C-alpha positions as CSV (number, residue, x, y, z in Angstrom):
1,M,0.3,-0.2,0.0
2,K,1.1,3.7,-0.5
3,K,1.4,6.4,1.6
4,L,0.9,9.3,-0.3
5,L,2.9,12.4,0.6
6,L,3.7,13.7,-2.7
7,C,2.7,18.0,-1.4
8,L,5.0,20.6,-2.7
9,I,2.7,23.1,-1.5
10,C,1.0,21.9,1.8
11,L,-1.6,25.3,1.9
12,P,-3.9,25.7,5.0
13,F,-7.4,23.8,4.6
14,L,-9.6,27.3,5.4
15,S,-12.8,26.3,4.0
16,I,-14.6,23.3,1.8
17,S,-16.7,25.8,0.3
18,Q,-14.2,26.5,-3.1
19,I,-15.1,22.5,-4.1
20,E,-18.3,21.2,-4.8
21,I,-19.0,18.0,-5.9
22,N,-22.4,16.9,-7.8
23,P,-24.2,14.5,-7.1
24,N,-24.0,15.2,-3.0
25,P,-24.0,13.1,-1.2
26,A,-22.1,10.7,-3.8
27,D,-20.5,7.5,-3.7
28,I,-18.6,4.2,-5.8
29,N,-22.0,4.0,-7.5
30,A,-23.0,7.2,-8.1
31,G,-22.3,7.2,-12.2
32,V,-19.9,10.7,-13.3
33,I,-19.8,13.1,-10.9
34,T,-18.8,16.6,-11.4
35,I,-16.2,18.5,-9.4
36,T,-16.0,22.0,-9.5
37,Y,-13.7,24.5,-8.0
38,G,-13.7,28.2,-7.7
39,S,-17.7,28.4,-8.2
40,Q,-18.1,31.8,-5.3
41,G,-14.3,32.5,-7.2
42,D,-12.6,31.6,-3.9
43,Y,-9.3,30.1,-4.8
44,T,-7.6,30.5,-1.3
45,L,-7.0,26.5,-1.6
46,F,-5.0,26.5,-4.2
47,D,-4.1,29.6,-6.4
48,P,-4.1,28.5,-9.8
49,M,-2.3,31.7,-11.1
50,S,-4.6,32.4,-14.0
51,D,-3.3,29.0,-15.3
52,P,-6.8,27.3,-17.5
53,N,-5.9,23.8,-17.7
54,L,-5.2,22.0,-14.4
55,L,-5.1,18.1,-13.3
56,L,-7.6,16.0,-11.3
57,Y,-5.0,13.3,-9.1
58,T,-7.2,10.4,-8.0
59,G,-6.7,7.9,-5.5
60,L,-9.4,5.8,-3.4
61,E,-8.8,3.8,-0.1
62,T,-10.5,0.6,0.4
63,D,-8.7,-1.7,3.4
64,G,-9.8,1.0,6.4
65,D,-6.2,2.6,6.3
66,A,-6.8,5.9,5.9
67,T,-3.5,6.6,5.6
68,T,-3.1,5.0,2.1
69,W,-5.0,4.8,-1.3
70,D,-5.3,1.5,-2.6
71,F,-6.2,2.8,-6.2
72,H,-4.5,5.7,-7.7
73,D,-3.4,7.1,-10.7
74,D,-0.3,7.2,-12.3
75,F,1.9,10.0,-10.7
76,A,4.8,9.7,-13.2
77,D,1.9,9.8,-16.2
78,T,-0.2,12.8,-16.5
79,S,-2.6,11.3,-19.5
80,T,-4.2,8.9,-16.5
81,M,-5.4,12.1,-14.4
82,V,-8.6,13.7,-15.1
83,P,-8.1,17.2,-17.1
84,F,-9.4,20.0,-14.6
85,N,-10.1,23.1,-16.9
86,F,-11.6,26.8,-16.5
87,D,-14.7,27.2,-18.0
88,T,-15.3,30.9,-19.3
89,T,-18.6,30.6,-19.7
90,L,-19.5,29.8,-15.8
91,G,-16.3,31.3,-14.8
92,Y,-14.7,28.3,-12.3
93,Y,-12.9,25.2,-12.8
94,I,-15.2,21.8,-14.0
95,A,-14.1,18.7,-14.5
96,Q,-16.6,14.9,-14.9
97,I,-15.4,11.5,-13.7
98,D,-16.8,8.2,-13.6
99,V,-14.9,7.0,-10.3
100,A,-15.8,3.3,-10.6
101,G,-15.8,2.7,-14.7
102,R,-11.6,4.3,-14.7
103,T,-8.4,2.1,-14.6
104,Y,-5.7,2.7,-11.7
105,L,-2.7,1.4,-10.7
106,E,-3.3,-1.1,-7.6
107,E,-1.2,-1.3,-4.4
108,P,1.2,-2.5,-3.8
109,N,1.7,-4.1,-6.8
110,L,1.1,-1.3,-8.8
111,N,-0.9,-3.1,-11.5
112,V,-3.2,-1.4,-13.8
113,T,-6.5,-2.5,-13.0
114,T,-10.6,-1.7,-12.5
115,I,-11.9,-1.6,-9.3
116,P,-13.7,-5.4,-8.8
117,S,-16.8,-5.5,-8.0
118,G,-17.7,-5.5,-4.1
119,T,-14.9,-4.0,-3.4
120,Q,-15.7,-1.6,-0.5
121,V,-14.8,1.9,-0.8
122,N,-14.4,3.7,2.5
123,D,-13.0,7.3,1.0
124,W,-12.4,9.0,-2.3
125,Y,-8.7,11.4,-2.5
126,F,-7.9,13.7,-4.8
127,L,-5.1,16.7,-5.0
128,I,-5.3,19.7,-7.6
129,A,-2.1,20.0,-9.8
130,T,-0.9,22.1,-12.5
131,T,-0.1,20.1,-16.1
132,D,3.4,20.3,-15.7
133,L,3.1,19.2,-11.9
134,S,5.6,21.7,-10.4
135,R,2.4,23.2,-8.6
136,Q,-0.1,21.3,-6.5
137,S,-2.4,21.1,-3.6
138,A,-2.5,19.4,-0.4
139,D,-4.0,16.0,-0.4
140,L,-8.0,16.5,-0.8
141,K,-10.3,13.8,1.3
142,G,-13.7,13.2,-0.8
143,S,-15.6,13.2,2.4
144,D,-15.4,16.0,3.5
145,Y,-17.1,17.0,0.4
146,G,-19.9,14.8,0.1
147,W,-18.5,11.2,-0.6
148,Q,-19.9,8.7,1.6
149,Q,-18.6,5.2,2.1
150,A,-20.4,2.5,-0.3
151,T,-19.5,-1.0,-2.2
152,L,-19.2,-1.3,-5.8
153,S,-22.5,-2.7,-6.9
154,T,-22.1,-6.1,-7.7
155,T,-24.9,-5.8,-10.6
156,S,-23.6,-7.2,-14.2
157,I,-24.9,-6.4,-17.2
158,E,-24.4,-8.0,-20.7
159,Q,-22.2,-6.3,-23.4
160,Q,-23.8,-6.9,-27.3
161,N,-23.1,-5.5,-30.3
162,L,-25.6,-2.1,-30.2
163,F,-24.0,-0.2,-32.8
164,E,-21.2,0.3,-35.4
165,V,-18.7,3.5,-36.4
166,I,-19.3,3.8,-40.2
167,D,-17.6,7.0,-41.7
168,H,-17.5,8.9,-38.9
169,Q,-21.1,8.5,-37.9
170,L,-22.5,6.3,-35.2
171,I,-25.7,3.8,-35.9
172,Y,-27.6,2.7,-33.5
173,N,-29.8,-0.2,-34.6
174,G,-31.9,-0.4,-31.0
175,S,-35.5,-0.2,-30.7
176,D,-35.4,1.2,-27.3
177,P,-33.9,4.7,-25.9
178,A,-30.0,3.8,-25.2
179,Q,-27.8,6.4,-23.3
180,L,-24.4,7.5,-25.6
181,K,-21.4,8.7,-23.0
182,V,-17.7,9.3,-24.8
183,Y,-15.2,9.0,-22.3
184,G,-11.2,10.3,-22.8
185,L,-8.7,7.4,-22.1
186,S,-8.4,9.3,-18.2
187,G,-12.5,8.7,-17.9
188,A,-13.3,11.7,-17.9
189,L,-17.0,12.5,-19.8
190,I,-16.4,14.3,-23.0
191,H,-20.0,14.2,-24.2
192,S,-23.3,12.8,-23.4
193,R,-26.7,12.1,-25.1
194,T,-30.0,9.6,-25.2
195,M,-30.2,8.0,-28.7
196,Q,-33.1,5.7,-30.1
197,N,-32.9,4.6,-33.9
198,S,-31.0,7.2,-34.6
199,T,-27.5,7.7,-36.2
200,T,-24.9,10.5,-34.5
201,D,-22.2,12.5,-36.2
202,L,-18.5,12.1,-34.5
203,S,-17.4,14.5,-36.7
204,F,-17.8,16.8,-33.2
205,L,-15.2,15.3,-31.1
206,P,-11.6,15.7,-31.2
207,S,-9.5,15.3,-34.3
208,N,-6.3,13.1,-33.3
209,Q,-8.1,11.7,-29.9
210,L,-8.0,8.6,-28.7
211,V,-11.8,7.7,-26.7
212,L,-14.4,5.5,-26.2
213,L,-17.9,4.9,-26.9
214,R,-20.2,3.5,-24.6
215,L,-23.7,3.0,-25.5
216,E,-26.2,1.3,-23.0
217,T,-29.8,0.4,-23.0
218,D,-31.7,-2.3,-21.1
219,G,-29.3,-4.0,-19.1
220,R,-26.9,-4.5,-22.2
221,F,-24.0,-2.2,-23.6
222,Q,-21.0,-2.3,-25.9
223,V,-17.8,-0.1,-26.0
224,V,-15.5,0.7,-28.5
225,K,-12.4,2.5,-28.7
226,Y,-12.6,5.8,-31.7
227,I,-10.3,7.6,-33.2
228,Q,-11.1,10.0,-36.2
């Protein structure tokens, strides 16, 4: 197990109002959660110094030892972290993450894995860092922001061939409403929409960037890698 002592800048914990998690409360089965920073114009927890692009480094405590993160991102590889960017329309930083659906390094062998179903997740941890990792916040505890202890659901759904991609068009052949979600390799949600007997033009997605397309409906799902 890894005891994290990563903080280059350990700022005093002044208030929890700067960071918000939605939904609140949230747990490992909450699906995609949204994290915001600075929605009230308060950046005393970590001053980004006008940097519009930040990262979230995340980890999970699953063994009852609050000093360790048993599943965590690779601090040496920023592509495993979640983009935490300033939204000029909203006026604050925002990120979206499916905590349960991501891959992590698992202690103690640092193997790359997803979180096994049935795992008791006691807390979710994170820190804010600049993209070059030259500056970062202190370690932050999710339970201070609405995260709750829960066991990862053991519910399984069947993977089937629900769609195909032809000439940058996603073609869904099912008859029931389906939810399309597009994720970056870091696990950040890029796009979400409901589909029913429809074709979706994927040209809006970033060029030359590998993403994951996940379509789910009525206990069935399909995930494919896609790049345009």
